[in-house]
PyMOL Python script that loads the backbone (N, CA, C, O; Angstrom):
from pymol import cmd

cmd.read_pdbstr("""\
ATOM      1  N   MET A   1      28.439 -40.947   4.722  1.00  0.00           N
ATOM      2  CA  MET A   1      28.255 -39.668   5.388  1.00  0.00           C
ATOM      3  C   MET A   1      26.936 -39.703   6.154  1.00  0.00           C
ATOM      4  O   MET A   1      25.892 -40.025   5.587  1.00  0.00           O
ATOM      5  N   ALA A   2      26.986 -39.379   7.411  1.00  0.00           N
ATOM      6  CA  ALA A   2      25.804 -39.391   8.261  1.00  0.00           C
ATOM      7  C   ALA A   2      25.119 -38.026   8.232  1.00  0.00           C
ATOM      8  O   ALA A   2      25.755 -36.998   8.001  1.00  0.00           O
ATOM      9  N   ASN A   3      23.837 -38.042   8.465  1.00  0.00           N
ATOM     10  CA  ASN A   3      23.062 -36.805   8.602  1.00  0.00           C
ATOM     11  C   ASN A   3      22.675 -36.630  10.049  1.00  0.00           C
ATOM     12  O   ASN A   3      22.333 -37.600  10.726  1.00  0.00           O
ATOM     13  N   PHE A   4      22.725 -35.397  10.532  1.00  0.00           N
ATOM     14  CA  PHE A   4      22.351 -35.085  11.901  1.00  0.00           C
ATOM     15  C   PHE A   4      21.359 -33.932  11.893  1.00  0.00           C
ATOM     16  O   PHE A   4      21.435 -33.035  11.053  1.00  0.00           O
ATOM     17  N   ASN A   5      20.439 -33.967  12.825  1.00  0.00           N
ATOM     18  CA  ASN A   5      19.542 -32.839  13.035  1.00  0.00           C
ATOM     19  C   ASN A   5      20.218 -31.893  14.011  1.00  0.00           C
ATOM     20  O   ASN A   5      20.855 -32.322  14.973  1.00  0.00           O
ATOM     21  N   ILE A   6      20.073 -30.601  13.751  1.00  0.00           N
ATOM     22  CA  ILE A   6      20.622 -29.614  14.671  1.00  0.00           C
ATOM     23  C   ILE A   6      19.530 -28.627  15.060  1.00  0.00           C
ATOM     24  O   ILE A   6      18.609 -28.345  14.293  1.00  0.00           O
ATOM     25  N   ILE A   7      19.663 -28.124  16.258  1.00  0.00           N
ATOM     26  CA  ILE A   7      18.770 -27.076  16.761  1.00  0.00           C
ATOM     27  C   ILE A   7      19.576 -25.790  16.770  1.00  0.00           C
ATOM     28  O   ILE A   7      20.671 -25.742  17.331  1.00  0.00           O
ATOM     29  N   ILE A   8      19.039 -24.755  16.154  1.00  0.00           N
ATOM     30  CA  ILE A   8      19.718 -23.462  16.094  1.00  0.00           C
ATOM     31  C   ILE A   8      18.848 -22.422  16.788  1.00  0.00           C
ATOM     32  O   ILE A   8      17.650 -22.298  16.529  1.00  0.00           O
ATOM     33  N   GLU A   9      19.497 -21.683  17.677  1.00  0.00           N
ATOM     34  CA  GLU A   9      18.823 -20.599  18.389  1.00  0.00           C
ATOM     35  C   GLU A   9      19.720 -19.365  18.341  1.00  0.00           C
ATOM     36  O   GLU A   9      20.922 -19.471  18.094  1.00  0.00           O
ATOM     37  N   LYS A  10      19.142 -18.222  18.572  1.00  0.00           N
ATOM     38  CA  LYS A  10      19.917 -16.987  18.679  1.00  0.00           C
ATOM     39  C   LYS A  10      19.826 -16.525  20.125  1.00  0.00           C
ATOM     40  O   LYS A  10      18.731 -16.339  20.655  1.00  0.00           O
ATOM     41  N   ASP A  11      20.988 -16.339  20.768  1.00  0.00           N
ATOM     42  CA  ASP A  11      20.959 -15.959  22.177  1.00  0.00           C
ATOM     43  C   ASP A  11      20.768 -14.457  22.351  1.00  0.00           C
ATOM     44  O   ASP A  11      20.700 -13.710  21.375  1.00  0.00           O
ATOM     45  N   GLU A  12      20.684 -14.033  23.593  1.00  0.00           N
ATOM     46  CA  GLU A  12      20.395 -12.630  23.895  1.00  0.00           C
ATOM     47  C   GLU A  12      21.527 -11.685  23.510  1.00  0.00           C
ATOM     48  O   GLU A  12      21.318 -10.475  23.434  1.00  0.00           O
ATOM     49  N   GLU A  13      22.724 -12.217  23.267  1.00  0.00           N
ATOM     50  CA  GLU A  13      23.852 -11.389  22.851  1.00  0.00           C
ATOM     51  C   GLU A  13      24.025 -11.358  21.329  1.00  0.00           C
ATOM     52  O   GLU A  13      24.955 -10.730  20.823  1.00  0.00           O
ATOM     53  N   GLY A  14      23.130 -12.035  20.601  1.00  0.00           N
ATOM     54  CA  GLY A  14      23.164 -12.012  19.146  1.00  0.00           C
ATOM     55  C   GLY A  14      23.937 -13.146  18.503  1.00  0.00           C
ATOM     56  O   GLY A  14      24.075 -13.181  17.280  1.00  0.00           O
ATOM     57  N   TYR A  15      24.446 -14.075  19.303  1.00  0.00           N
ATOM     58  CA  TYR A  15      25.158 -15.224  18.745  1.00  0.00           C
ATOM     59  C   TYR A  15      24.172 -16.307  18.332  1.00  0.00           C
ATOM     60  O   TYR A  15      23.144 -16.515  18.977  1.00  0.00           O
ATOM     61  N   TYR A  16      24.506 -16.991  17.241  1.00  0.00           N
ATOM     62  CA  TYR A  16      23.760 -18.189  16.852  1.00  0.00           C
ATOM     63  C   TYR A  16      24.393 -19.363  17.585  1.00  0.00           C
ATOM     64  O   TYR A  16      25.617 -19.476  17.659  1.00  0.00           O
ATOM     65  N   VAL A  17      23.561 -20.222  18.116  1.00  0.00           N
ATOM     66  CA  VAL A  17      24.017 -21.374  18.890  1.00  0.00           C
ATOM     67  C   VAL A  17      23.393 -22.618  18.289  1.00  0.00           C
ATOM     68  O   VAL A  17      22.185 -22.665  18.057  1.00  0.00           O
ATOM     69  N   SER A  18      24.227 -23.639  18.034  1.00  0.00           N
ATOM     70  CA  SER A  18      23.699 -24.891  17.498  1.00  0.00           C
ATOM     71  C   SER A  18      23.964 -26.025  18.478  1.00  0.00           C
ATOM     72  O   SER A  18      24.984 -26.057  19.167  1.00  0.00           O
ATOM     73  N   GLU A  19      23.019 -26.947  18.518  1.00  0.00           N
ATOM     74  CA  GLU A  19      23.144 -28.168  19.306  1.00  0.00           C
ATOM     75  C   GLU A  19      22.824 -29.330  18.377  1.00  0.00           C
ATOM     76  O   GLU A  19      21.814 -29.310  17.674  1.00  0.00           O
ATOM     77  N   VAL A  20      23.686 -30.342  18.376  1.00  0.00           N
ATOM     78  CA  VAL A  20      23.495 -31.488  17.498  1.00  0.00           C
ATOM     79  C   VAL A  20      22.687 -32.547  18.253  1.00  0.00           C
ATOM     80  O   VAL A  20      23.121 -33.064  19.283  1.00  0.00           O
ATOM     81  N   VAL A  21      21.515 -32.853  17.722  1.00  0.00           N
ATOM     82  CA  VAL A  21      20.637 -33.845  18.327  1.00  0.00           C
ATOM     83  C   VAL A  21      21.286 -35.221  18.182  1.00  0.00           C
ATOM     84  O   VAL A  21      21.705 -35.599  17.088  1.00  0.00           O
ATOM     85  N   GLY A  22      21.368 -35.958  19.269  1.00  0.00           N
ATOM     86  CA  GLY A  22      21.922 -37.305  19.228  1.00  0.00           C
ATOM     87  C   GLY A  22      23.406 -37.381  19.540  1.00  0.00           C
ATOM     88  O   GLY A  22      23.955 -38.477  19.660  1.00  0.00           O
ATOM     89  N   LEU A  23      24.066 -36.236  19.673  1.00  0.00           N
ATOM     90  CA  LEU A  23      25.478 -36.208  20.067  1.00  0.00           C
ATOM     91  C   LEU A  23      25.605 -35.336  21.322  1.00  0.00           C
ATOM     92  O   LEU A  23      25.831 -34.130  21.223  1.00  0.00           O
ATOM     93  N   PRO A  24      25.461 -35.945  22.490  1.00  0.00           N
ATOM     94  CA  PRO A  24      25.504 -35.171  23.737  1.00  0.00           C
ATOM     95  C   PRO A  24      26.777 -34.329  23.853  1.00  0.00           C
ATOM     96  O   PRO A  24      27.880 -34.817  23.609  1.00  0.00           O
ATOM     97  N   GLY A  25      26.610 -33.085  24.222  1.00  0.00           N
ATOM     98  CA  GLY A  25      27.730 -32.176  24.402  1.00  0.00           C
ATOM     99  C   GLY A  25      28.261 -31.574  23.122  1.00  0.00           C
ATOM    100  O   GLY A  25      29.244 -30.833  23.148  1.00  0.00           O
ATOM    101  N   CYS A  26      27.631 -31.875  22.010  1.00  0.00           N
ATOM    102  CA  CYS A  26      28.104 -31.363  20.709  1.00  0.00           C
ATOM    103  C   CYS A  26      27.320 -30.091  20.386  1.00  0.00           C
ATOM    104  O   CYS A  26      26.180 -30.140  19.924  1.00  0.00           O
ATOM    105  N   HIS A  27      27.963 -28.958  20.641  1.00  0.00           N
ATOM    106  CA  HIS A  27      27.334 -27.669  20.380  1.00  0.00           C
ATOM    107  C   HIS A  27      28.411 -26.631  20.110  1.00  0.00           C
ATOM    108  O   HIS A  27      29.577 -26.835  20.448  1.00  0.00           O
ATOM    109  N   THR A  28      28.025 -25.535  19.508  1.00  0.00           N
ATOM    110  CA  THR A  28      28.958 -24.447  19.214  1.00  0.00           C
ATOM    111  C   THR A  28      28.170 -23.162  19.019  1.00  0.00           C
ATOM    112  O   THR A  28      26.940 -23.159  19.058  1.00  0.00           O
ATOM    113  N   GLN A  29      28.897 -22.069  18.808  1.00  0.00           N
ATOM    114  CA  GLN A  29      28.248 -20.779  18.578  1.00  0.00           C
ATOM    115  C   GLN A  29      29.078 -19.944  17.622  1.00  0.00           C
ATOM    116  O   GLN A  29      30.274 -20.175  17.448  1.00  0.00           O
ATOM    117  N   ALA A  30      28.420 -18.961  17.000  1.00  0.00           N
ATOM    118  CA  ALA A  30      29.101 -18.057  16.073  1.00  0.00           C
ATOM    119  C   ALA A  30      28.237 -16.817  15.863  1.00  0.00           C
ATOM    120  O   ALA A  30      27.047 -16.805  16.180  1.00  0.00           O
ATOM    121  N   LYS A  31      28.867 -15.771  15.319  1.00  0.00           N
ATOM    122  CA  LYS A  31      28.147 -14.525  15.044  1.00  0.00           C
ATOM    123  C   LYS A  31      27.296 -14.596  13.781  1.00  0.00           C
ATOM    124  O   LYS A  31      26.262 -13.932  13.696  1.00  0.00           O
ATOM    125  N   SER A  32      27.720 -15.399  12.792  1.00  0.00           N
ATOM    126  CA  SER A  32      26.958 -15.493  11.545  1.00  0.00           C
ATOM    127  C   SER A  32      26.491 -16.929  11.327  1.00  0.00           C
ATOM    128  O   SER A  32      27.066 -17.869  11.877  1.00  0.00           O
ATOM    129  N   MET A  33      25.455 -17.087  10.529  1.00  0.00           N
ATOM    130  CA  MET A  33      24.922 -18.408  10.234  1.00  0.00           C
ATOM    131  C   MET A  33      25.923 -19.240   9.429  1.00  0.00           C
ATOM    132  O   MET A  33      26.073 -20.436   9.679  1.00  0.00           O
ATOM    133  N   ASP A  34      26.602 -18.624   8.478  1.00  0.00           N
ATOM    134  CA  ASP A  34      27.604 -19.350   7.690  1.00  0.00           C
ATOM    135  C   ASP A  34      28.708 -19.903   8.585  1.00  0.00           C
ATOM    136  O   ASP A  34      29.097 -21.064   8.459  1.00  0.00           O
ATOM    137  N   GLU A  35      29.205 -19.070   9.483  1.00  0.00           N
ATOM    138  CA  GLU A  35      30.255 -19.505  10.399  1.00  0.00           C
ATOM    139  C   GLU A  35      29.734 -20.591  11.340  1.00  0.00           C
ATOM    140  O   GLU A  35      30.459 -21.527  11.676  1.00  0.00           O
ATOM    141  N   LEU A  36      28.488 -20.465  11.759  1.00  0.00           N
ATOM    142  CA  LEU A  36      27.898 -21.467  12.646  1.00  0.00           C
ATOM    143  C   LEU A  36      27.833 -22.828  11.975  1.00  0.00           C
ATOM    144  O   LEU A  36      28.145 -23.840  12.603  1.00  0.00           O
ATOM    145  N   ILE A  37      27.437 -22.872  10.719  1.00  0.00           N
ATOM    146  CA  ILE A  37      27.350 -24.151  10.007  1.00  0.00           C
ATOM    147  C   ILE A  37      28.728 -24.795   9.902  1.00  0.00           C
ATOM    148  O   ILE A  37      28.867 -25.997  10.129  1.00  0.00           O
ATOM    149  N   GLU A  38      29.741 -24.012   9.561  1.00  0.00           N
ATOM    150  CA  GLU A  38      31.104 -24.557   9.471  1.00  0.00           C
ATOM    151  C   GLU A  38      31.581 -25.075  10.824  1.00  0.00           C
ATOM    152  O   GLU A  38      32.149 -26.164  10.912  1.00  0.00           O
ATOM    153  N   ARG A  39      31.350 -24.294  11.873  1.00  0.00           N
ATOM    154  CA  ARG A  39      31.764 -24.723  13.218  1.00  0.00           C
ATOM    155  C   ARG A  39      30.991 -25.957  13.670  1.00  0.00           C
ATOM    156  O   ARG A  39      31.546 -26.818  14.354  1.00  0.00           O
ATOM    157  N   THR A  40      29.741 -26.050  13.302  1.00  0.00           N
ATOM    158  CA  THR A  40      28.941 -27.216  13.674  1.00  0.00           C
ATOM    159  C   THR A  40      29.482 -28.471  13.001  1.00  0.00           C
ATOM    160  O   THR A  40      29.574 -29.524  13.631  1.00  0.00           O
ATOM    161  N   LYS A  41      29.839 -28.364  11.727  1.00  0.00           N
ATOM    162  CA  LYS A  41      30.437 -29.505  11.023  1.00  0.00           C
ATOM    163  C   LYS A  41      31.726 -29.940  11.710  1.00  0.00           C
ATOM    164  O   LYS A  41      31.967 -31.135  11.879  1.00  0.00           O
ATOM    165  N   GLU A  42      32.553 -28.979  12.104  1.00  0.00           N
ATOM    166  CA  GLU A  42      33.797 -29.289  12.807  1.00  0.00           C
ATOM    167  C   GLU A  42      33.515 -29.959  14.151  1.00  0.00           C
ATOM    168  O   GLU A  42      34.201 -30.910  14.527  1.00  0.00           O
ATOM    169  N   ALA A  43      32.505 -29.464  14.875  1.00  0.00           N
ATOM    170  CA  ALA A  43      32.153 -30.047  16.169  1.00  0.00           C
ATOM    171  C   ALA A  43      31.674 -31.488  16.011  1.00  0.00           C
ATOM    172  O   ALA A  43      32.002 -32.344  16.832  1.00  0.00           O
ATOM    173  N   ILE A  44      30.904 -31.758  14.964  1.00  0.00           N
ATOM    174  CA  ILE A  44      30.436 -33.120  14.697  1.00  0.00           C
ATOM    175  C   ILE A  44      31.623 -34.031  14.400  1.00  0.00           C
ATOM    176  O   ILE A  44      31.721 -35.125  14.955  1.00  0.00           O
ATOM    177  N   ASP A  45      32.522 -33.585  13.529  1.00  0.00           N
ATOM    178  CA  ASP A  45      33.711 -34.386  13.209  1.00  0.00           C
ATOM    179  C   ASP A  45      34.515 -34.699  14.461  1.00  0.00           C
ATOM    180  O   ASP A  45      34.926 -35.841  14.665  1.00  0.00           O
ATOM    181  N   LEU A  46      34.740 -33.708  15.288  1.00  0.00           N
ATOM    182  CA  LEU A  46      35.511 -33.895  16.502  1.00  0.00           C
ATOM    183  C   LEU A  46      34.802 -34.837  17.473  1.00  0.00           C
ATOM    184  O   LEU A  46      35.435 -35.705  18.075  1.00  0.00           O
ATOM    185  N   SER A  47      33.500 -34.668  17.623  1.00  0.00           N
ATOM    186  CA  SER A  47      32.726 -35.525  18.514  1.00  0.00           C
ATOM    187  C   SER A  47      32.768 -36.975  18.071  1.00  0.00           C
ATOM    188  O   SER A  47      32.919 -37.875  18.897  1.00  0.00           O
ATOM    189  N   LEU A  48      32.637 -37.206  16.778  1.00  0.00           N
ATOM    190  CA  LEU A  48      32.680 -38.575  16.250  1.00  0.00           C
ATOM    191  C   LEU A  48      34.080 -39.182  16.409  1.00  0.00           C
ATOM    192  O   LEU A  48      34.212 -40.371  16.699  1.00  0.00           O
ATOM    193  N   PHE A  49      35.127 -38.364  16.220  1.00  0.00           N
ATOM    194  CA  PHE A  49      36.495 -38.835  16.360  1.00  0.00           C
ATOM    195  C   PHE A  49      36.790 -39.223  17.813  1.00  0.00           C
ATOM    196  O   PHE A  49      37.383 -40.270  18.073  1.00  0.00           O
ATOM    197  N   ILE A  50      36.373 -38.375  18.751  1.00  0.00           N
ATOM    198  CA  ILE A  50      36.633 -38.628  20.173  1.00  0.00           C
ATOM    199  C   ILE A  50      35.884 -39.869  20.654  1.00  0.00           C
ATOM    200  O   ILE A  50      36.397 -40.615  21.489  1.00  0.00           O
ATOM    201  N   ASN A  51      34.685 -40.096  20.141  1.00  0.00           N
ATOM    202  CA  ASN A  51      33.850 -41.200  20.618  1.00  0.00           C
ATOM    203  C   ASN A  51      34.074 -42.508  19.865  1.00  0.00           C
ATOM    204  O   ASN A  51      33.270 -43.431  19.993  1.00  0.00           O
ATOM    205  N   GLN A  52      35.139 -42.604  19.089  1.00  0.00           N
ATOM    206  CA  GLN A  52      35.426 -43.867  18.371  1.00  0.00           C
ATOM    207  C   GLN A  52      35.978 -44.891  19.317  1.00  0.00           C
ATOM    208  O   GLN A  52      36.281 -46.012  18.907  1.00  0.00           O
TER     209      GLN A  52
END
""", "prot")
cmd.dss("prot")
cmd.show_as("cartoon", "prot")
cmd.util.cbc("prot")
cmd.orient("prot")
């Protein structure tokens, strides 16, 4: 299992936005932090699958 650093910000509309460092184009957003973490994990899985 790999570890990734993520950058989390809150945008002007109140959404949390994450960007995965080291995986270009791997980002997502959600209204809650819990949902953001789950979506980020899914985005990482998808990014790794596509780039195989």
